[in-house]
Backbone as CSV, one residue per row, in Angstrom:
resi,resn,N_x,N_y,N_z,CA_x,CA_y,CA_z,C_x,C_y,C_z
1,MET,-41.985,-13.222,-52.851,-42.730,-14.629,-53.828,-41.124,-14.948,-53.937
2,ARG,-41.646,-16.358,-53.942,-40.893,-17.305,-53.655,-41.123,-17.931,-55.100
3,ASN,-39.240,-18.216,-55.782,-39.802,-19.771,-56.577,-40.022,-20.993,-56.349
4,ILE,-40.423,-21.876,-56.116,-40.269,-22.931,-55.748,-40.237,-23.941,-56.965
5,ALA,-39.444,-24.605,-56.260,-39.678,-26.594,-57.460,-39.983,-27.593,-56.910
6,ILE,-40.883,-27.956,-57.850,-41.737,-29.425,-56.818,-41.011,-30.769,-57.692
7,LEU,-39.878,-31.525,-57.236,-38.467,-32.253,-58.748,-39.880,-34.047,-57.776
8,LEU,-40.532,-34.930,-58.635,-40.840,-35.338,-58.515,-40.406,-36.734,-58.892
9,ALA,-39.860,-37.624,-57.683,-38.809,-38.843,-57.739,-39.144,-39.898,-57.599
10,SER,-40.556,-40.123,-56.989,-41.878,-41.197,-56.461,-41.888,-42.374,-57.300
11,GLY,-41.595,-42.737,-58.970,-41.764,-43.214,-58.966,-41.101,-44.063,-58.995
12,THR,-42.482,-45.887,-59.561,-41.157,-47.071,-59.623,-40.272,-47.515,-60.606
13,GLY,-40.993,-47.021,-62.342,-40.115,-46.546,-62.999,-39.981,-48.416,-63.671
14,SER,-41.975,-49.219,-63.709,-41.300,-50.857,-64.289,-40.966,-50.335,-65.445
15,ARG,-41.342,-49.739,-66.680,-41.368,-49.842,-67.636,-40.503,-50.026,-67.927
16,VAL,-39.467,-49.564,-67.749,-37.842,-49.246,-67.530,-36.611,-50.760,-67.941
17,GLY,-37.592,-51.702,-67.056,-37.079,-53.401,-66.828,-36.122,-53.817,-65.789
18,ASP,-35.699,-52.524,-64.801,-34.849,-52.950,-63.320,-36.213,-52.348,-62.842
19,SER,-35.317,-53.585,-61.552,-35.633,-53.515,-60.195,-35.793,-51.920,-59.537
20,THR,-33.989,-51.326,-60.030,-33.776,-49.997,-59.343,-34.988,-49.139,-59.780
21,PRO,-35.564,-48.337,-59.299,-37.144,-47.052,-59.730,-35.693,-46.412,-60.856
22,LYS,-36.540,-46.095,-62.094,-35.353,-45.702,-63.243,-34.918,-44.302,-62.203
23,GLN,-34.977,-43.418,-61.659,-35.093,-41.992,-61.372,-33.444,-41.864,-60.230
24,PHE,-33.057,-43.662,-60.355,-32.313,-43.640,-59.154,-31.543,-44.596,-59.797
25,LEU,-31.557,-45.228,-61.130,-30.308,-45.666,-62.189,-29.212,-44.583,-62.335
26,GLU,-28.189,-45.294,-62.094,-26.591,-44.334,-62.663,-26.353,-44.549,-63.670
27,LEU,-25.753,-43.151,-64.225,-26.235,-42.908,-65.670,-25.263,-41.754,-65.688
28,GLY,-23.602,-42.074,-66.473,-22.684,-40.439,-66.870,-22.271,-40.391,-65.641
29,GLY,-21.881,-41.308,-64.216,-21.450,-40.527,-62.984,-22.226,-40.027,-62.317
30,LYS,-23.637,-40.094,-62.486,-24.674,-39.142,-61.757,-26.021,-40.313,-61.626
31,TYR,-26.586,-39.936,-60.792,-27.884,-40.931,-60.910,-29.011,-39.717,-61.400
32,LEU,-29.613,-40.503,-61.961,-31.102,-40.144,-63.486,-31.775,-38.511,-62.504
33,PHE,-31.657,-39.253,-61.678,-32.200,-37.617,-60.726,-31.657,-36.759,-60.417
34,GLU,-30.626,-36.601,-60.644,-29.461,-35.591,-60.135,-29.411,-34.782,-61.424
35,TYR,-29.793,-35.928,-63.087,-29.579,-33.983,-63.570,-30.016,-32.914,-63.254
36,PRO,-31.546,-33.176,-63.221,-32.836,-31.862,-63.085,-32.286,-31.396,-61.971
37,LEU,-32.311,-32.427,-61.154,-31.952,-31.289,-59.845,-30.534,-30.295,-59.808
38,LYS,-29.577,-30.659,-60.607,-28.677,-30.074,-60.512,-29.021,-28.667,-61.514
39,THR,-29.572,-28.695,-62.537,-30.250,-27.680,-63.555,-30.961,-26.762,-62.602
40,PHE,-31.635,-27.213,-61.445,-33.333,-26.629,-60.714,-32.013,-25.738,-59.887
41,ASN,-31.674,-26.286,-59.001,-30.419,-25.902,-57.893,-29.877,-25.384,-58.038
42,ASN,-28.962,-24.779,-59.941,-27.990,-23.814,-59.701,-29.147,-22.848,-60.785
43,HIS,-29.959,-23.296,-61.247,-30.316,-21.896,-61.404,-31.053,-20.753,-60.919
44,ILE,-30.614,-19.418,-60.973,-30.546,-17.642,-59.895,-31.748,-18.130,-60.104
45,ASN,-32.562,-18.152,-60.476,-33.935,-17.913,-60.141,-34.551,-18.858,-59.268
46,ILE,-34.146,-19.925,-58.734,-34.933,-20.944,-57.770,-34.276,-20.617,-56.544
47,ASP,-35.167,-20.371,-56.057,-34.874,-20.150,-54.509,-35.007,-21.790,-53.553
48,GLU,-35.907,-22.657,-53.861,-36.204,-23.661,-53.152,-36.697,-24.639,-53.827
49,ILE,-36.282,-26.077,-53.447,-36.801,-27.602,-54.245,-37.356,-28.508,-53.029
50,ILE,-37.888,-28.634,-53.521,-38.627,-29.991,-52.585,-38.803,-31.027,-53.508
51,LEU,-38.325,-32.533,-53.091,-37.910,-33.446,-54.339,-39.015,-34.203,-53.522
52,VAL,-39.508,-35.097,-54.210,-41.216,-35.535,-53.443,-40.242,-37.378,-53.741
53,CYS,-40.499,-38.019,-52.953,-38.993,-39.223,-53.792,-39.742,-40.475,-53.139
54,HIS,-39.719,-41.978,-53.989,-39.788,-43.103,-53.162,-39.444,-43.354,-52.297
55,PRO,-40.519,-43.680,-51.625,-40.195,-44.050,-50.097,-38.968,-44.933,-48.899
56,GLU,-38.839,-45.770,-50.589,-37.674,-46.591,-49.898,-36.065,-45.807,-50.393
57,TYR,-36.492,-44.396,-51.025,-35.514,-44.266,-51.133,-34.925,-42.627,-50.699
58,ILE,-35.372,-42.461,-49.506,-35.832,-41.150,-49.185,-34.399,-41.040,-48.632
59,GLU,-33.676,-41.793,-47.788,-32.328,-41.930,-47.522,-31.007,-41.758,-48.144
60,PHE,-31.227,-42.286,-48.698,-30.560,-42.223,-50.382,-30.506,-41.739,-50.546
61,ALA,-31.854,-40.916,-50.985,-31.744,-39.473,-51.833,-31.688,-38.355,-51.042
62,LYS,-31.209,-38.166,-50.080,-30.919,-37.380,-48.512,-29.426,-37.277,-48.757
63,SER,-29.065,-38.864,-48.236,-27.349,-38.779,-48.410,-26.618,-37.609,-49.907
64,VAL,-27.475,-38.686,-51.374,-27.128,-37.942,-52.827,-26.705,-36.247,-52.591
65,ILE,-27.727,-35.448,-52.079,-28.415,-34.102,-52.113,-26.730,-33.524,-50.817
66,LYS,-26.346,-34.129,-49.551,-25.590,-33.457,-48.891,-24.386,-33.899,-49.409
67,GLN,-23.921,-34.750,-50.260,-22.497,-35.398,-50.660,-22.190,-34.440,-52.081
68,ASN,-23.518,-33.823,-52.453,-23.460,-33.557,-53.723,-23.764,-32.076,-53.630
69,GLY,-23.920,-31.898,-52.831,-24.461,-29.640,-52.298,-25.236,-29.387,-52.673
70,TYR,-26.400,-30.682,-53.021,-27.765,-29.474,-53.788,-28.450,-28.402,-52.289
71,THR,-27.890,-27.270,-52.261,-28.069,-26.651,-51.069,-29.417,-26.161,-51.401
72,LYS,-30.058,-25.853,-52.255,-31.392,-25.448,-52.638,-32.568,-26.302,-52.195
73,VAL,-32.595,-27.543,-51.880,-33.684,-28.424,-51.045,-33.652,-27.991,-49.758
74,SER,-35.114,-28.115,-49.499,-34.876,-27.850,-47.736,-36.118,-29.095,-47.711
75,ARG,-36.624,-30.202,-48.341,-36.370,-31.004,-47.530,-37.326,-32.220,-49.015
76,VAL,-36.968,-33.416,-48.168,-37.245,-34.503,-48.711,-38.490,-35.022,-48.566
77,ILE,-39.769,-35.435,-49.356,-40.732,-35.632,-48.795,-41.765,-37.112,-49.396
78,PRO,-41.965,-38.400,-49.031,-42.326,-39.090,-49.720,-43.432,-38.867,-50.422
79,GLY,-43.514,-39.461,-51.780,-44.309,-39.383,-53.140,-45.481,-40.355,-52.335
80,GLY,-47.084,-40.284,-53.418,-47.839,-41.114,-53.063,-47.950,-42.534,-53.754
81,ASN,-48.692,-43.244,-54.074,-49.652,-44.545,-54.663,-49.486,-43.442,-56.243
82,THR,-49.603,-42.268,-56.441,-49.804,-42.098,-58.075,-49.495,-40.560,-58.048
83,ARG,-48.830,-40.400,-59.182,-48.185,-39.424,-59.540,-49.433,-37.625,-58.945
84,GLN,-50.589,-37.495,-59.307,-51.673,-36.894,-58.806,-51.196,-36.896,-56.754
85,GLU,-51.217,-37.349,-56.792,-51.192,-38.021,-55.467,-49.652,-37.459,-54.298
86,SER,-48.624,-37.491,-55.496,-47.464,-36.933,-55.007,-47.190,-35.714,-55.305
87,VAL,-47.594,-35.061,-56.096,-47.763,-33.476,-56.784,-48.300,-32.997,-55.657
88,SER,-49.274,-33.779,-54.729,-50.481,-33.254,-53.734,-49.424,-33.115,-52.330
89,ASN,-48.804,-34.179,-52.124,-47.839,-34.242,-50.834,-46.876,-32.684,-51.066
90,GLY,-46.186,-32.602,-52.140,-45.375,-31.727,-52.238,-46.026,-30.182,-52.760
91,VAL,-47.480,-29.613,-53.179,-47.875,-28.391,-53.303,-47.988,-28.270,-51.974
92,PHE,-48.452,-28.845,-50.767,-49.351,-28.989,-49.743,-47.773,-28.101,-48.684
93,SER,-47.031,-29.352,-48.764,-46.350,-29.517,-48.203,-45.244,-27.689,-47.871
94,ILE,-45.671,-27.037,-49.311,-45.724,-25.845,-49.036,-45.595,-24.960,-47.540
95,VAL,-44.906,-23.804,-46.586,-45.024,-23.241,-46.498,-45.563,-21.529,-46.198
96,CYS,-44.683,-21.238,-47.437,-45.004,-19.526,-47.412,-46.657,-19.762,-48.215
97,GLU,-47.659,-18.230,-48.548,-48.637,-18.379,-48.631,-48.537,-17.790,-50.433
98,GLU,-47.909,-16.880,-51.273,-47.084,-17.014,-52.391,-45.791,-17.287,-53.039
99,GLY,-46.074,-17.630,-54.072,-44.866,-18.102,-55.241,-45.209,-18.193,-56.055
100,LYS,-44.477,-18.680,-57.069,-44.272,-19.432,-58.099,-44.136,-20.538,-57.842
101,VAL,-44.943,-22.171,-58.326,-44.187,-23.491,-58.054,-44.204,-23.766,-59.713
102,LEU,-42.890,-24.757,-60.039,-42.900,-25.312,-60.668,-42.553,-26.711,-60.465
103,ILE,-43.155,-27.958,-61.290,-43.813,-28.921,-60.866,-42.946,-30.226,-61.860
104,HIS,-41.563,-30.898,-61.705,-40.863,-31.167,-63.346,-40.574,-32.673,-62.935
105,ASP,-41.026,-33.522,-63.426,-40.578,-34.982,-63.098,-39.083,-35.243,-63.838
106,THR,-38.851,-35.980,-62.724,-37.319,-36.153,-62.429,-36.629,-37.578,-63.733
107,ALA,-37.385,-38.090,-64.552,-37.934,-38.556,-64.953,-37.375,-37.729,-67.100
108,ARG,-37.685,-36.563,-66.751,-37.075,-36.332,-67.869,-35.867,-35.527,-67.609
109,PRO,-34.480,-36.217,-67.452,-33.559,-35.623,-66.902,-32.874,-34.097,-67.538
110,PHE,-32.802,-33.687,-68.660,-32.073,-32.251,-69.599,-32.858,-32.070,-69.718
111,VAL,-33.637,-31.189,-68.800,-34.178,-29.916,-68.488,-33.692,-28.653,-68.437
112,THR,-33.271,-27.662,-69.687,-32.592,-26.865,-69.770,-32.986,-25.516,-69.462
113,ASN,-32.070,-24.746,-68.968,-32.011,-23.843,-68.223,-32.662,-22.383,-68.419
114,ASP,-32.885,-22.459,-70.343,-33.668,-21.174,-70.836,-35.438,-21.927,-70.346
115,VAL,-35.446,-22.737,-70.374,-36.779,-23.571,-70.433,-37.571,-23.123,-68.692
116,ILE,-36.651,-22.718,-67.816,-37.259,-22.586,-66.837,-37.210,-21.678,-66.524
117,THR,-36.559,-20.328,-67.284,-36.636,-18.637,-67.153,-37.577,-18.621,-68.197
118,ARG,-38.555,-19.245,-68.812,-39.442,-18.963,-69.314,-41.184,-19.015,-68.942
119,VAL,-40.943,-20.193,-67.990,-41.848,-20.544,-68.116,-41.889,-19.730,-66.630
120,LEU,-41.184,-19.328,-65.506,-41.350,-18.507,-64.914,-41.682,-16.658,-65.335
121,ASP,-41.186,-16.655,-66.496,-41.337,-15.565,-66.880,-42.911,-14.719,-67.363
122,GLU,-43.189,-16.619,-68.028,-44.709,-16.819,-67.869,-45.836,-16.366,-67.015
123,LEU,-45.028,-16.641,-65.978,-46.312,-16.949,-64.733,-46.477,-15.404,-63.933
124,ASN,-45.264,-14.778,-64.624,-45.496,-13.362,-64.590,-46.655,-12.635,-65.125
125,ILE,-47.388,-12.510,-65.853,-48.893,-12.211,-66.746,-49.976,-14.104,-65.990
126,TYR,-49.323,-15.086,-66.365,-50.107,-16.240,-66.124,-50.284,-16.392,-65.168
127,ASN,-51.125,-17.157,-64.979,-51.892,-17.793,-63.314,-51.279,-19.941,-63.573
128,ALA,-50.973,-20.342,-64.798,-50.280,-21.678,-65.190,-50.179,-21.759,-66.335
129,VAL,-48.859,-22.107,-66.697,-48.171,-22.229,-67.647,-48.130,-23.374,-68.102
130,SER,-47.955,-24.492,-69.681,-47.204,-25.636,-69.195,-45.869,-25.786,-70.390
131,THR,-45.110,-26.123,-70.380,-43.758,-26.311,-71.573,-44.451,-27.625,-72.213
132,VAL,-44.588,-27.251,-73.986,-45.199,-28.342,-75.234,-44.083,-28.355,-76.304
133,VAL,-44.103,-29.605,-76.789,-43.524,-29.771,-78.109,-44.553,-29.517,-79.102
134,PRO,-44.489,-29.162,-80.296,-45.662,-29.350,-81.136,-45.668,-31.197,-81.728
135,ALA,-46.447,-31.665,-81.946,-46.366,-33.266,-82.864,-46.164,-33.397,-83.972
136,ASP,-45.370,-34.642,-84.209,-44.840,-34.169,-85.575,-45.835,-35.503,-86.211
137,ASP,-45.877,-36.309,-85.392,-46.950,-37.335,-85.733,-47.884,-37.030,-85.732
138,THR,-48.982,-37.666,-87.438,-50.057,-37.171,-87.367,-50.948,-38.681,-86.587
139,ILE,-51.986,-37.896,-85.667,-52.918,-38.599,-84.138,-53.958,-39.677,-84.523
140,PHE,-54.198,-40.683,-85.144,-55.784,-40.626,-84.312,-56.596,-41.150,-83.294
141,VAL,-57.509,-40.561,-83.208,-58.328,-40.855,-83.233,-59.307,-42.026,-82.680
142,LEU,-59.327,-42.999,-81.560,-59.730,-44.462,-81.908,-61.151,-44.379,-81.010
143,ASN,-62.384,-45.076,-82.333,-63.224,-45.625,-81.615,-63.216,-47.120,-80.334
144,ASN,-64.306,-47.969,-79.778,-64.063,-48.758,-79.083,-63.671,-50.028,-79.506
145,GLU,-63.560,-50.283,-80.490,-63.423,-51.050,-81.768,-61.614,-51.271,-81.959
146,ASN,-61.168,-50.008,-81.583,-59.534,-50.293,-82.574,-59.341,-48.933,-83.917
147,CYS,-60.653,-48.986,-84.379,-60.699,-48.342,-85.697,-61.364,-47.323,-85.601
148,VAL,-60.623,-46.118,-86.314,-60.175,-44.875,-86.599,-61.371,-44.272,-86.511
149,ALA,-61.408,-42.985,-85.400,-63.036,-42.283,-85.380,-62.523,-41.004,-86.238
150,SER,-61.577,-40.411,-86.168,-61.357,-39.202,-86.556,-59.933,-39.140,-86.563
151,VAL,-58.882,-38.255,-87.443,-57.662,-37.216,-87.210,-57.711,-36.189,-87.540
152,PRO,-57.019,-35.767,-86.227,-57.212,-34.281,-85.217,-56.379,-33.838,-86.362
153,LEU,-56.597,-32.619,-86.986,-55.827,-31.501,-87.044,-54.092,-31.226,-87.036
154,ARG,-53.223,-32.010,-87.223,-51.425,-31.722,-86.426,-50.566,-30.982,-85.837
155,SER,-51.250,-29.433,-86.603,-50.912,-28.369,-86.149,-51.789,-27.779,-84.821
156,SER,-52.800,-27.960,-84.535,-53.641,-28.157,-83.430,-52.891,-28.886,-82.139
157,LEU,-51.926,-29.834,-82.271,-51.487,-30.913,-81.337,-50.173,-30.588,-81.033
158,VAL,-50.442,-30.651,-79.362,-48.781,-30.375,-79.166,-48.199,-31.942,-77.610
159,ARG,-47.028,-31.578,-77.485,-46.867,-32.816,-76.623,-46.661,-32.080,-74.808
160,VAL,-47.207,-32.364,-73.681,-46.615,-31.945,-73.051,-45.249,-32.474,-72.449
161,GLN,-45.055,-31.327,-71.865,-43.613,-31.765,-71.402,-43.147,-31.329,-69.336
162,THR,-43.228,-31.748,-68.756,-42.650,-30.585,-67.858,-41.508,-29.846,-67.560
163,PRO,-41.132,-28.816,-67.483,-41.954,-27.707,-66.124,-43.384,-27.609,-66.353
164,GLN,-44.206,-28.037,-65.494,-45.370,-26.858,-65.548,-45.380,-26.258,-64.161
165,GLY,-45.943,-24.684,-64.615,-45.671,-23.664,-63.396,-46.976,-23.309,-62.832
166,PHE,-46.966,-22.922,-61.963,-48.381,-22.798,-61.180,-48.482,-21.161,-60.274
167,ALA,-49.043,-19.919,-60.345,-49.310,-19.705,-58.872,-49.472,-20.717,-58.144
168,LEU,-48.957,-20.448,-56.584,-48.989,-21.040,-55.593,-50.912,-21.113,-55.199
169,ASP,-51.041,-20.020,-55.128,-52.677,-20.474,-54.837,-53.398,-21.083,-56.486
170,THR,-53.081,-21.175,-56.785,-54.282,-21.844,-58.224,-53.324,-23.119,-57.797
171,ILE,-52.361,-23.830,-58.219,-52.113,-25.612,-58.233,-52.785,-25.938,-56.406
172,ARG,-52.459,-24.621,-55.456,-53.601,-25.581,-54.386,-54.633,-25.741,-54.569
173,LYS,-55.552,-24.794,-54.948,-57.047,-24.664,-55.370,-57.418,-26.301,-56.291
174,ALA,-56.292,-26.521,-57.180,-56.729,-27.523,-58.327,-56.686,-28.706,-57.643
175,HIS,-55.490,-28.870,-56.529,-55.110,-29.985,-55.986,-56.456,-30.496,-54.412
176,TYR,-56.918,-29.510,-54.396,-58.307,-28.933,-53.144,-59.202,-29.625,-53.581
177,LEU,-59.759,-29.142,-54.513,-61.113,-29.577,-54.774,-60.116,-31.118,-55.987
178,ALA,-59.624,-31.425,-56.585,-59.653,-32.696,-57.089,-59.228,-34.255,-55.621
179,GLN,-59.583,-33.562,-54.627,-59.153,-33.998,-53.168,-60.933,-34.267,-53.021
180,LYS,-61.498,-32.818,-52.700,-62.446,-33.529,-52.650,-63.650,-34.550,-53.641
181,GLN,-63.622,-34.869,-55.045,-64.024,-35.164,-55.317,-63.258,-36.706,-55.696
182,ASN,-62.456,-36.963,-55.113,-61.961,-38.076,-54.935,-60.800,-38.490,-56.424
183,LEU,-60.457,-37.726,-56.876,-59.765,-37.699,-58.097,-58.475,-37.888,-57.322
184,ASN,-57.939,-39.189,-58.274,-56.193,-39.001,-57.914,-55.404,-40.055,-59.417
185,ILE,-55.639,-39.383,-60.376,-54.838,-40.693,-61.382,-54.744,-39.121,-62.474
186,ALA,-55.072,-38.285,-62.416,-53.847,-37.123,-63.859,-53.035,-37.127,-63.643
187,THR,-52.494,-37.508,-65.184,-51.367,-37.663,-65.407,-50.422,-36.085,-65.667
188,ASP,-50.850,-35.220,-65.372,-50.363,-33.648,-65.400,-51.023,-32.732,-64.359
189,ASP,-50.866,-31.753,-64.401,-51.450,-31.053,-63.016,-52.163,-29.496,-64.156
190,CYS,-51.683,-29.234,-65.057,-52.533,-28.209,-66.094,-53.737,-29.505,-65.930
191,SER,-54.047,-30.575,-66.087,-55.298,-30.837,-66.872,-56.858,-30.226,-65.403
192,LEU,-55.636,-30.784,-64.098,-56.889,-30.561,-62.989,-57.123,-29.027,-63.282
193,VAL,-56.560,-27.704,-63.733,-56.316,-26.830,-63.664,-58.028,-26.207,-65.180
194,LEU,-57.172,-27.272,-65.922,-58.677,-27.136,-66.957,-59.879,-27.470,-66.713
195,LYS,-59.698,-29.024,-65.574,-61.103,-29.697,-65.029,-62.295,-28.822,-64.577
196,PHE,-61.378,-27.972,-63.387,-61.750,-27.175,-62.820,-62.326,-25.593,-62.594
197,ASN,-61.682,-24.786,-64.082,-61.676,-23.494,-64.714,-61.307,-22.745,-63.809
198,ILE,-60.508,-22.955,-63.820,-60.209,-22.363,-62.675,-58.759,-20.714,-63.027
199,ALA,-58.598,-21.198,-64.319,-57.054,-20.320,-64.819,-57.130,-20.669,-65.940
200,PRO,-56.359,-19.419,-67.065,-56.068,-20.127,-68.551,-54.927,-20.347,-68.431
201,ILE,-54.423,-21.813,-69.399,-53.188,-22.633,-69.354,-52.413,-21.466,-70.523
202,LYS,-51.478,-20.364,-70.170,-50.515,-20.645,-71.565,-49.693,-21.734,-71.459
203,THR,-48.549,-21.783,-72.933,-48.407,-22.852,-73.331,-47.115,-22.048,-74.142
204,ILE,-45.499,-22.767,-73.651,-44.505,-21.804,-74.091,-43.213,-23.676,-74.794
205,ILE,-42.692,-23.162,-76.315,-42.274,-24.633,-76.140,-41.326,-24.840,-75.435
206,GLY,-41.337,-26.400,-75.664,-40.738,-27.050,-74.711,-38.958,-26.860,-75.681
207,ASP,-38.349,-28.143,-75.404,-36.848,-28.689,-76.653,-37.513,-30.063,-75.922
208,ASP,-37.001,-30.840,-77.168,-37.027,-32.345,-77.592,-35.734,-32.703,-77.133
209,ILE,-34.785,-32.109,-76.099,-33.913,-32.943,-75.219,-34.845,-33.239,-73.891
210,CYS,-35.628,-32.396,-73.516,-36.629,-32.670,-72.679,-37.261,-33.847,-72.605
211,PHE,-36.745,-35.064,-73.004,-37.507,-36.305,-73.345,-37.694,-37.159,-71.485
212,LYS,-38.793,-38.012,-71.781,-39.005,-38.517,-70.561,-38.364,-39.957,-70.980
213,VAL,-37.762,-39.917,-70.032,-37.286,-41.513,-69.468,-38.247,-42.854,-68.791
214,THR,-38.829,-43.680,-70.285,-40.094,-45.027,-69.586,-39.567,-45.935,-70.452
215,THR,-38.382,-46.390,-70.825,-38.020,-47.235,-71.387,-37.156,-47.675,-71.175
216,ALA,-36.270,-48.926,-71.865,-34.864,-49.050,-71.808,-34.259,-48.391,-72.764
217,LYS,-34.861,-47.903,-73.692,-34.290,-47.657,-75.352,-33.911,-46.143,-74.927
218,ASP,-35.058,-45.433,-73.844,-34.585,-44.230,-73.375,-34.112,-43.850,-73.027
219,LEU,-33.231,-45.409,-71.328,-31.688,-45.197,-71.679,-30.755,-45.130,-72.057
220,LEU,-30.709,-45.827,-73.211,-29.812,-45.609,-74.282,-29.766,-44.262,-74.381
221,LEU,-30.802,-43.993,-74.947,-31.009,-42.233,-75.843,-30.302,-41.410,-74.669
222,ALA,-30.406,-41.509,-73.325,-30.209,-40.202,-72.134,-28.393,-41.126,-71.785
223,LYS,-28.306,-41.803,-72.612,-26.513,-41.695,-72.359,-25.961,-41.282,-73.308
224,SER,-26.843,-41.531,-74.858,-26.071,-40.911,-76.012,-26.077,-39.161,-75.677
225,VAL,-27.070,-38.744,-75.108,-27.554,-37.590,-73.928,-25.952,-36.851,-74.220
226,ILE,-25.385,-37.611,-72.469,-24.211,-37.193,-71.684,-23.102,-37.202,-72.279
227,GLU,-22.752,-38.341,-73.255,-21.911,-38.487,-74.311,-21.252,-37.483,-74.811
228,ASN,-22.604,-36.975,-75.701,-22.570,-36.060,-76.688,-22.855,-34.656,-76.260
229,PHE,-23.831,-33.648,-75.561,-23.870,-32.691,-75.034,-23.168,-32.963,-73.232
230,PRO,-21.840,-32.632,-73.326,-20.810,-32.450,-72.035,-21.444,-31.650,-70.942
231,VAL,-21.778,-30.252,-71.729,-22.964,-29.343,-70.751,-23.750,-30.232,-69.528
232,PHE,-24.646,-31.575,-69.754,-25.532,-31.402,-68.750,-24.226,-32.651,-67.897
233,ASN,-22.901,-32.961,-67.781,-22.805,-33.195,-66.838,-21.002,-31.800,-66.102
234,SER,-21.943,-30.875,-66.657,-21.001,-29.476,-66.124,-21.403,-29.170,-65.226
235,ASP,-20.613,-27.899,-64.269,-21.512,-27.885,-63.280,-21.936,-25.431,-63.933
236,LYS,-21.506,-26.469,-64.766,-21.874,-24.643,-66.037,-23.968,-24.833,-66.267
237,THR,-24.272,-25.407,-65.618,-25.638,-25.635,-66.137,-26.280,-24.487,-66.339
238,ASP,-26.070,-23.297,-65.899,-26.651,-21.712,-66.914,-26.659,-21.669,-67.619
239,SER,-25.691,-22.266,-68.357,-25.091,-21.562,-69.706,-25.569,-22.476,-71.013
240,PHE,-26.972,-23.083,-70.990,-28.292,-24.204,-71.690,-29.460,-23.410,-70.990
């Protein structure tokens, strides 16, 4: 049974405020998408990587992969118009019939080896697994007039991260059913599994360092991580 990582690098990253998609910005001597790519490539239990790429940057990504020896990348394929379509392109490009699939946003550059391992381990028991972190802030639910309608109990709330992991047949079924219903705007893949009641979704606690780079401020934070945690710029990414 193969362990396959689908890495998403197909967004435009418009909120960063740069004409170049954020995943292809250079930071600390590497392009942003390389940080998670390197971690998955170096993970002892990952067999294959599929990079779903912004169509205009496919040849560029291939050159970076070749130049830096990311040998587990089996293919670089174009993304779709939405995140869900990009994941679907990746899922249906998998040629084997059985396996574990980890889906990760390259806009989260600092995924750790430990988190990948724990998602894979839980997939021995569950068919769907999501990485989460506790919600630190109180959350308001608003009504149509932007007034507070309710205040959920904070202890029951978590923030979703990636990677999310799935049995291959589970994630294929989720995207097949979504396509049949012309759904294409899901912002994560566990929501599709939940919508179609395909499988229970197990959660594991992730790591705050696996934040998503969305704005220019996040880029500054990412730069600080690279400067203060040299392991992310090391070849020994199996140590964290």
